[in-house]
C-alpha positions as CSV (number, residue, x, y, z in Angstrom):
1,X,0.0,0.0,0.0
2,X,1.5,3.3,-1.2
3,X,-0.9,5.7,0.7
4,X,-2.3,6.2,4.2
5,X,-5.5,4.3,4.6
6,X,-8.3,6.3,6.1
7,X,-10.3,3.8,8.2
8,X,-13.3,6.1,8.3
9,X,-13.6,6.0,4.5
10,X,-13.5,2.2,4.7
11,X,-16.1,2.1,7.4
12,X,-18.4,4.5,5.4
13,X,-18.2,2.5,2.2
14,X,-18.6,-0.8,4.1
15,X,-21.7,0.5,5.9
16,X,-23.1,1.7,2.7
17,X,-22.7,-1.7,1.2
18,X,-24.3,-3.4,4.2
19,X,-27.2,-0.9,4.1
20,X,-27.9,-1.5,0.5
21,X,-27.8,-5.3,1.1
22,X,-30.2,-4.9,4.0
23,X,-32.7,-2.9,2.0
24,X,-32.6,-5.4,-0.9
25,X,-33.1,-8.2,1.6
26,X,-36.6,-6.9,2.3
27,X,-37.6,-7.7,-1.3
28,X,-38.8,-10.9,-2.9
29,X,-36.6,-13.9,-3.6
30,X,-36.2,-16.7,-6.1
31,X,-39.2,-19.0,-6.1
32,X,-41.3,-17.2,-3.5
33,X,-44.6,-19.1,-3.1
34,X,-44.2,-21.0,-6.4
35,X,-44.5,-24.7,-5.8
36,X,-43.6,-27.4,-6.5
37,X,-39.9,-26.6,-7.1
38,X,-39.8,-23.0,-5.7
39,X,-36.3,-21.5,-6.5
40,X,-32.8,-20.9,-5.4
41,X,-33.9,-19.8,-1.9
42,X,-35.5,-23.3,-1.4
43,X,-32.4,-24.9,-2.9
44,X,-30.2,-23.4,-0.3
45,X,-32.7,-24.3,2.5
46,X,-33.0,-27.8,1.2
47,X,-29.2,-28.3,1.2
48,X,-29.2,-27.3,4.9
49,X,-31.9,-29.9,5.4
50,X,-30.0,-32.7,3.6
51,X,-26.6,-32.0,5.1
52,X,-27.9,-31.7,8.6
53,X,-30.0,-34.9,8.5
54,X,-28.0,-37.3,6.3
55,X,-24.4,-38.7,6.6
56,X,-21.8,-37.1,4.4
57,X,-21.6,-40.1,2.0
58,X,-25.3,-39.6,1.0
59,X,-25.1,-35.8,0.4
60,X,-24.4,-36.2,-3.4
61,X,-26.1,-39.7,-3.9
62,X,-29.7,-40.4,-4.9
63,X,-31.4,-42.3,-2.1
64,X,-34.8,-42.7,-0.6
65,X,-33.9,-39.8,1.8
66,X,-32.2,-37.6,-0.8
67,X,-34.1,-37.1,-4.1
68,X,-31.6,-35.5,-6.4
69,X,-34.4,-34.4,-8.7
70,X,-35.5,-32.0,-6.0
71,X,-32.7,-29.5,-5.7
72,X,-30.0,-32.1,-5.3
73,X,-26.7,-30.7,-3.9
74,X,-24.6,-29.7,-7.0
75,X,-21.8,-27.6,-5.5
76,X,-18.4,-28.7,-4.1
77,X,-17.8,-29.9,-0.5
78,X,-17.1,-26.4,1.0
79,X,-20.6,-25.4,0.0
80,X,-21.9,-28.6,1.6
81,X,-20.0,-27.9,4.9
82,X,-21.3,-24.3,4.9
83,X,-24.9,-25.7,4.4
84,X,-24.3,-28.1,7.3
85,X,-23.2,-25.3,9.6
86,X,-26.2,-23.2,8.7
87,X,-28.4,-26.3,9.1
88,X,-27.2,-26.8,12.7
89,X,-27.9,-23.1,13.4
90,X,-31.3,-23.3,11.8
91,X,-32.2,-26.4,13.8
92,X,-31.3,-24.7,17.0
93,X,-33.6,-21.8,16.2
94,X,-36.5,-23.8,14.8
95,X,-36.3,-27.5,13.9
96,X,-39.1,-27.0,11.3
97,X,-36.6,-25.1,9.1
98,X,-34.7,-28.3,8.3
99,X,-37.0,-31.2,9.2
100,X,-36.4,-34.0,6.7
101,X,-39.2,-34.2,4.0
102,X,-41.7,-32.0,5.9
103,X,-39.7,-28.8,5.5
104,X,-39.9,-28.7,1.7
105,X,-41.0,-25.3,0.5
106,X,-40.9,-23.9,4.1
107,X,-41.6,-20.2,4.1
108,X,-42.1,-17.7,6.9
109,X,-40.9,-14.2,7.8
110,X,-38.7,-15.6,10.6
111,X,-37.1,-18.1,8.3
112,X,-36.6,-15.4,5.6
113,X,-34.8,-13.2,8.2
114,X,-32.6,-16.1,9.2
115,X,-31.6,-16.9,5.6
116,X,-31.1,-13.2,4.7
117,X,-28.9,-12.7,7.8
118,X,-26.8,-15.7,6.8
119,X,-25.9,-13.9,3.5
120,X,-25.1,-10.7,5.4
121,X,-22.8,-12.5,7.8
122,X,-20.9,-14.0,4.8
123,X,-20.6,-10.5,3.4
124,X,-19.2,-9.2,6.7
125,X,-16.8,-12.1,7.3
126,X,-15.6,-12.9,3.8
127,X,-16.6,-10.6,1.0
128,X,-16.1,-7.1,2.4
129,X,-12.7,-8.0,4.0
130,X,-11.7,-9.4,0.7
131,X,-12.7,-6.2,-1.1
132,X,-10.5,-4.2,1.3
133,X,-7.6,-6.6,1.0
134,X,-7.7,-6.3,-2.8
135,X,-8.3,-2.5,-3.0
136,X,-5.4,-1.8,-0.7
137,X,-3.0,-2.8,-3.5
138,X,-3.9,0.2,-5.6
139,X,-1.4,3.0,-6.0
140,X,-3.4,6.0,-4.6
141,X,-6.3,6.9,-2.3
142,X,-8.6,8.0,-5.1
143,X,-8.3,4.7,-6.9
144,X,-8.6,2.8,-3.7
145,X,-11.9,4.4,-2.8
146,X,-13.2,4.1,-6.3
147,X,-12.4,0.4,-6.6
148,X,-13.5,-0.4,-3.0
149,X,-16.9,1.3,-3.7
150,X,-17.4,-0.6,-7.0
151,X,-16.5,-3.9,-5.4
152,X,-18.7,-3.5,-2.3
153,X,-21.6,-1.8,-4.0
154,X,-21.8,-3.5,-7.4
155,X,-25.5,-4.0,-7.8
156,X,-25.3,-7.2,-9.8
157,X,-23.9,-9.1,-6.9
158,X,-26.2,-7.4,-4.3
159,X,-29.3,-8.3,-6.3
160,X,-28.2,-11.9,-6.9
161,X,-27.1,-12.7,-3.4
162,X,-29.3,-10.5,-1.2
163,X,-32.3,-10.5,-3.6
164,X,-32.5,-13.6,-5.8
165,X,-30.7,-15.5,-3.0
166,X,-27.3,-17.2,-3.3
167,X,-23.9,-17.1,-1.6
168,X,-21.6,-16.0,-4.5
169,X,-20.0,-13.6,-2.0
170,X,-18.1,-16.5,-0.4
171,X,-16.4,-18.0,-3.5
172,X,-15.8,-14.5,-5.0
173,X,-14.4,-13.3,-1.7
174,X,-11.9,-16.2,-1.5
175,X,-11.0,-15.5,-5.2
176,X,-10.3,-11.8,-4.4
177,X,-8.2,-12.7,-1.4
178,X,-6.2,-15.0,-3.7
179,X,-5.6,-12.1,-6.1
180,X,-4.6,-9.9,-3.3
181,X,-2.1,-12.5,-2.1
182,X,-0.6,-12.6,-5.6
183,X,-0.2,-8.9,-5.7
184,X,1.6,-9.1,-2.3
185,X,3.8,-11.9,-3.5
186,X,2.2,-14.4,-1.1
187,X,1.9,-17.2,-3.6
188,X,1.4,-20.1,-1.2
189,X,-1.5,-18.3,0.4
190,X,-2.9,-17.5,-3.0
191,X,-3.0,-21.2,-3.8
192,X,-4.8,-22.0,-0.6
193,X,-7.3,-19.3,-1.0
194,X,-8.1,-20.1,-4.6
195,X,-8.5,-23.7,-3.7
196,X,-11.1,-22.7,-1.1
197,X,-12.9,-20.6,-3.8
198,X,-12.9,-23.5,-6.2
199,X,-14.1,-25.9,-3.6
200,X,-17.0,-23.6,-2.8
201,X,-18.2,-23.2,-6.4
202,X,-16.9,-25.1,-9.4
203,X,-17.6,-22.1,-11.6
204,X,-14.4,-20.7,-10.2
205,X,-12.8,-22.8,-13.0
206,X,-13.4,-19.7,-15.0
207,X,-10.5,-18.2,-13.1
208,X,-8.4,-21.4,-12.7
209,X,-6.2,-21.1,-15.8
210,X,-4.8,-17.6,-15.1
211,X,-4.0,-18.6,-11.5
212,X,-2.3,-21.7,-12.6
213,X,-0.2,-19.7,-15.1
214,X,0.9,-17.0,-12.7
215,X,1.8,-19.5,-10.0
216,X,3.7,-21.7,-12.4
217,X,5.5,-18.7,-13.8
218,X,6.5,-17.5,-10.3
219,X,7.8,-20.9,-9.4
220,X,9.9,-21.3,-12.6
221,X,11.3,-17.7,-12.2
222,X,13.2,-18.6,-9.1
223,X,17.0,-18.3,-9.6
224,X,18.1,-21.8,-9.0
225,X,16.7,-25.3,-9.5
226,X,16.3,-26.0,-5.8
227,X,14.3,-22.9,-5.2
228,X,12.1,-23.7,-8.3
229,X,11.3,-27.2,-7.0
230,X,10.7,-25.9,-3.5
231,X,8.3,-23.3,-4.6
232,X,6.4,-25.7,-6.9
233,X,6.2,-28.3,-4.0
234,X,4.9,-25.7,-1.6
235,X,2.2,-24.6,-3.9
236,X,1.4,-28.1,-5.1
237,X,1.3,-29.6,-1.6
238,X,-0.9,-26.8,-0.2
239,X,-3.4,-27.3,-3.1
240,X,-3.5,-31.1,-2.8
241,X,-3.8,-30.9,1.0
242,X,-6.7,-28.4,0.8
243,X,-8.5,-30.6,-1.8
244,X,-7.7,-33.8,0.2
245,X,-9.1,-32.5,3.5
246,X,-12.3,-31.1,2.0
247,X,-12.9,-34.2,-0.1
248,X,-12.0,-36.7,2.6
249,X,-15.4,-38.2,3.1
250,X,-15.7,-39.1,-0.6
251,X,-12.2,-39.9,-1.9
252,X,-12.0,-43.5,-0.5
253,X,-15.0,-44.7,-2.3
254,X,-15.0,-44.6,-6.1
255,X,-18.8,-44.8,-6.2
256,X,-19.2,-41.8,-3.9
257,X,-16.4,-39.8,-5.6
258,X,-17.9,-40.4,-9.1
259,X,-21.4,-39.5,-7.8
260,X,-20.1,-36.2,-6.5
261,X,-18.3,-35.4,-9.8
262,X,-21.5,-36.2,-11.7
263,X,-23.4,-33.7,-9.5
264,X,-20.8,-31.0,-10.0
265,X,-20.6,-31.4,-13.8
266,X,-24.1,-32.5,-15.1
267,X,-23.6,-32.4,-18.8
268,X,-27.1,-33.6,-19.5
269,X,-28.6,-30.1,-18.7
270,X,-27.6,-28.6,-22.0
271,X,-25.5,-25.8,-23.4
272,X,-27.4,-23.0,-21.7
273,X,-30.4,-22.4,-19.5
274,X,-33.0,-19.7,-20.1
275,X,-31.9,-16.7,-22.1
276,X,-28.2,-16.0,-21.3
277,X,-26.1,-13.3,-22.9
278,X,-23.5,-15.6,-24.5
279,X,-22.6,-16.6,-28.1
280,X,-24.5,-19.9,-28.2
281,X,-27.8,-18.4,-27.0
282,X,-27.5,-15.5,-29.4
283,X,-26.6,-17.7,-32.4
284,X,-29.4,-20.0,-31.5
285,X,-31.8,-17.4,-32.9
286,X,-30.7,-18.3,-36.4
287,X,-29.4,-21.8,-35.9
288,X,-30.9,-24.2,-33.4
289,X,-27.9,-25.9,-31.8
290,X,-29.9,-28.0,-29.4
291,X,-31.8,-29.6,-32.4
292,X,-28.7,-30.3,-34.5
293,X,-26.1,-31.3,-31.9
294,X,-26.1,-33.8,-29.1
295,X,-25.0,-32.7,-25.6
296,X,-21.7,-34.4,-26.1
297,X,-21.1,-32.8,-29.5
298,X,-22.1,-29.4,-28.1
299,X,-19.8,-29.8,-25.1
300,X,-16.9,-30.5,-27.4
301,X,-17.7,-27.5,-29.6
302,X,-17.9,-25.2,-26.6
303,X,-14.7,-26.6,-25.2
304,X,-12.9,-26.1,-28.5
305,X,-14.2,-22.5,-29.0
306,X,-13.3,-21.6,-25.4
307,X,-9.8,-23.0,-25.6
308,X,-9.2,-21.2,-28.9
309,X,-9.7,-17.9,-27.1
310,X,-8.2,-18.5,-23.6
311,X,-5.1,-20.6,-24.4
312,X,-3.3,-17.9,-26.4
313,X,-4.2,-15.3,-23.7
314,X,-2.8,-17.4,-20.9
315,X,0.3,-18.4,-22.8
316,X,0.9,-14.7,-23.3
317,X,0.3,-14.1,-19.6
318,X,2.8,-16.9,-18.8
319,X,5.5,-15.4,-21.1
320,X,5.0,-11.9,-19.8
321,X,4.9,-12.9,-16.1
322,X,3.5,-9.5,-15.1
323,X,0.8,-8.9,-12.5
324,X,-1.0,-6.5,-14.7
325,X,-1.1,-9.1,-17.5
326,X,-2.4,-11.6,-15.0
327,X,-5.2,-9.3,-14.0
328,X,-6.1,-8.7,-17.7
329,X,-5.9,-12.4,-18.4
330,X,-8.2,-13.2,-15.4
331,X,-10.9,-10.9,-16.8
332,X,-10.5,-12.0,-20.4
333,X,-10.5,-15.7,-19.5
334,X,-13.6,-15.4,-17.3
335,X,-15.5,-13.4,-20.0
336,X,-14.4,-15.9,-22.7
337,X,-15.7,-18.8,-20.6
338,X,-19.0,-17.0,-20.1
339,X,-19.4,-16.3,-23.8
340,X,-18.2,-19.6,-25.3
341,X,-18.4,-22.4,-22.6
342,X,-20.9,-25.1,-21.9
343,X,-23.9,-24.7,-19.5
344,X,-23.8,-21.0,-18.7
345,X,-26.2,-19.3,-16.3
346,X,-27.1,-15.6,-16.3
347,X,-25.5,-15.3,-12.8
348,X,-22.1,-16.5,-14.2
349,X,-21.4,-13.0,-15.5
350,X,-20.5,-12.2,-11.9
351,X,-17.3,-14.2,-12.4
352,X,-16.2,-11.6,-15.0
353,X,-17.6,-8.6,-13.3
354,X,-15.4,-8.7,-10.2
355,X,-12.1,-9.1,-12.2
356,X,-13.4,-6.2,-14.4
357,X,-13.5,-3.9,-11.4
358,X,-9.9,-4.7,-10.6
359,X,-9.0,-3.3,-14.1
360,X,-10.5,0.1,-13.3
361,X,-7.0,1.6,-12.9
362,X,-6.0,0.4,-16.4
363,X,-9.1,0.9,-18.5
364,X,-11.7,2.8,-16.5
365,X,-14.3,3.5,-19.2
366,X,-14.3,-0.1,-20.4
367,X,-14.7,-1.3,-16.8
368,X,-17.7,1.1,-16.4
369,X,-19.3,0.0,-19.6
370,X,-18.9,-3.7,-18.7
371,X,-20.4,-3.2,-15.3
372,X,-23.5,-1.4,-16.7
373,X,-24.0,-4.1,-19.5
374,X,-23.5,-7.0,-17.1
375,X,-26.2,-5.6,-14.7
376,X,-28.6,-5.2,-17.7
377,X,-27.9,-8.8,-18.8
378,X,-29.4,-10.2,-15.6
379,X,-32.6,-8.2,-15.8
380,X,-34.7,-11.1,-17.1
381,X,-33.8,-13.0,-13.9
382,X,-34.6,-10.0,-11.7
383,X,-38.0,-9.7,-13.4
384,X,-38.8,-13.3,-12.6
385,X,-38.0,-12.6,-8.9
386,X,-40.0,-9.3,-8.8
387,X,-36.9,-7.3,-8.1
388,X,-37.6,-4.5,-10.7
389,X,-37.9,-1.7,-8.1
390,X,-34.5,-2.4,-6.4
391,X,-33.1,-2.9,-10.0
392,X,-33.9,0.6,-11.0
393,X,-32.9,2.2,-7.7
394,X,-29.5,0.5,-7.7
395,X,-29.0,1.2,-11.4
396,X,-29.6,4.9,-10.9
397,X,-27.3,5.1,-7.8
398,X,-24.6,3.1,-9.4
399,X,-24.6,5.1,-12.6
400,X,-24.2,8.3,-10.7
401,X,-21.2,6.9,-8.8
402,X,-19.6,5.6,-12.0
403,X,-19.9,9.0,-13.6
404,X,-18.2,10.6,-10.6
405,X,-15.4,8.0,-10.6
406,X,-14.7,8.5,-14.3
407,X,-14.4,12.3,-13.7
408,X,-12.0,11.7,-10.9
409,X,-9.8,9.5,-13.1
410,X,-9.8,11.9,-16.0
411,X,-9.8,15.1,-13.9
412,X,-6.8,16.6,-15.8
413,X,-8.2,15.9,-19.3
414,X,-11.3,18.0,-20.0
415,X,-11.7,16.7,-23.6
416,X,-11.7,13.1,-22.6
417,X,-14.1,13.9,-19.8
418,X,-16.5,15.5,-22.2
419,X,-16.4,12.6,-24.7
420,X,-16.9,10.0,-21.9
421,X,-19.8,12.0,-20.4
422,X,-21.5,11.8,-23.8
423,X,-20.8,8.1,-24.2
424,X,-22.0,7.3,-20.7
425,X,-25.1,9.4,-21.2
426,X,-25.9,7.5,-24.4
427,X,-25.2,4.2,-22.7
428,X,-27.4,5.0,-19.7
429,X,-30.3,6.2,-21.9
430,X,-30.1,3.0,-24.0
431,X,-30.0,0.7,-20.9
432,X,-32.9,2.6,-19.3
433,X,-35.0,2.4,-22.4
434,X,-34.3,-1.3,-22.9
435,X,-35.2,-1.9,-19.2
436,X,-38.4,0.0,-19.4
437,X,-39.6,-1.7,-22.6
438,X,-38.7,-5.2,-21.2
439,X,-40.7,-4.6,-18.0
440,X,-43.7,-2.6,-19.2
441,X,-44.3,-3.6,-22.9
442,X,-45.7,-7.2,-23.2
443,X,-44.0,-9.5,-25.7
444,X,-46.0,-10.4,-28.8
445,X,-48.0,-13.6,-28.4
446,X,-46.0,-15.1,-31.3
447,X,-42.7,-14.3,-29.6
448,X,-43.2,-14.7,-25.8
449,X,-39.5,-14.5,-25.1
450,X,-38.7,-11.5,-27.3
451,X,-37.5,-9.1,-24.7
452,X,-35.3,-11.5,-22.7
453,X,-33.8,-12.7,-26.0
454,X,-33.2,-9.2,-27.2
455,X,-31.4,-8.3,-24.0
456,X,-29.3,-11.4,-24.3
457,X,-28.3,-10.7,-27.9
458,X,-27.6,-7.0,-27.2
459,X,-25.5,-7.7,-24.2
460,X,-23.6,-10.5,-25.9
461,X,-22.6,-8.1,-28.7
462,X,-21.4,-5.6,-26.2
463,X,-19.5,-8.2,-24.3
464,X,-17.7,-9.3,-27.5
465,X,-16.7,-5.8,-28.2
466,X,-15.4,-5.2,-24.7
467,X,-13.6,-8.6,-24.7
468,X,-11.8,-7.5,-28.0
469,X,-10.8,-4.2,-26.4
470,X,-9.5,-5.9,-23.2
471,X,-7.5,-8.5,-25.2
472,X,-6.0,-5.5,-27.1
473,X,-5.0,-4.1,-23.7
474,X,-3.4,-7.4,-22.6
475,X,-1.5,-7.6,-25.9
476,X,-0.5,-3.9,-25.5
477,X,-2.0,-2.8,-28.9
478,X,-4.9,-0.8,-27.6
479,X,-3.3,2.5,-28.7
480,X,-3.9,1.5,-32.3
481,X,-7.6,0.9,-31.6
482,X,-7.9,4.3,-29.9
483,X,-6.2,6.1,-32.8
484,X,-8.8,4.6,-35.2
485,X,-11.6,5.5,-32.8
486,X,-10.5,9.1,-32.5
487,X,-10.4,9.5,-36.3
488,X,-14.2,9.0,-36.3
489,X,-15.0,11.3,-33.3
490,X,-16.3,14.6,-34.6
491,X,-14.1,17.6,-33.7
492,X,-17.0,19.5,-32.2
493,X,-17.2,16.9,-29.4
494,X,-13.6,17.1,-28.6
495,X,-13.5,20.9,-28.5
């Protein structure tokens, strides 16, 4: 840290983040009063029921007591242990919360308060400390406050975790701690923390390749052979030990181990669910992939397309061996996985959004644009959960803060400020108009999914452009793009 940290600033931003989460927590949640399956809220409650009442070997196995067709546990062991802990607490408060069989679809104001508080506790213990740890690595106080505010108050994560209902804050928090450890040259700690993130949610595989590359590069950069081997062994042993301890109940039984893996990677679900802003869903408008490819063929196609994008980027990151390149590769890889990989959910864009905020110091406008578009891309999900009012409130507040932070970054360049103000105004107007139409204008009877699909295709196009620009930044050729761009900017705007 190259500046004096003002603890009052940190406290104010943290309290703002908690206040926003608390207000959103009063809203609806996924699957409220919609039997028989309800939604993600019920899934999290059901996992507490299963892990509390059944032995560990049955958590991922279909049995008479554990019907995997009803929200079967499909996240790694650390999520299961977290569910078990919450299940014990829930039982001590009211045994009806986790009573086997009978608690399915359980809803009450008291239970909602318990569940909402469990997310806020995770924010306080994991996510917000991780935000502070990461932001402290920035070179000055202005950037620190900007990035800290963006990380803590990003509305996409708030509405997903504290509205829709999930615990993405835990896996993302561990991932951010792992980034902070790399920036502070604590590579063994980074391996441990990222292993925890990956064992909480398998979607952290979106970030795995850049972490592997930077840790391998650091190990091989040691001056002599002994130090290289020692560093590799330290990182490898910590990773293996973490996985071994967390997976201990399942690794001694091939049947249990394979059952767990099948739950974590269920390829039978298809290439995408609902209308997600990635390439395959967008292209599906003109070419029906699900009708012309089997799941296995589609999985291979997705894998090939994803690797074609991410492998060159991570090879470049390995050769450069710079922390800035690692940060860029982390975002580029996560976004490429979202756009091209198999079985993508709307919520998966969060895996690219957090690394995007970390790039604010390098490409502020692109970061701002991505955060706005990523928030819009989740609107169809928020509409299902009746979260439109908090969506508009958070969108307005976040847009104002983004405009302020852009002015702070470009405070010495009035021409750039003017251009970016116009661009952001146009972007805000477009997003606001799309949001209004999607919510208040009914889709034609012939095309009932018109607006969700339009949002997906529009956001996918924006993501592809932003990915291209970010790749140019990683390859250090962005200046050529900007020269071309400025040739098409009218002089009257720049005066």
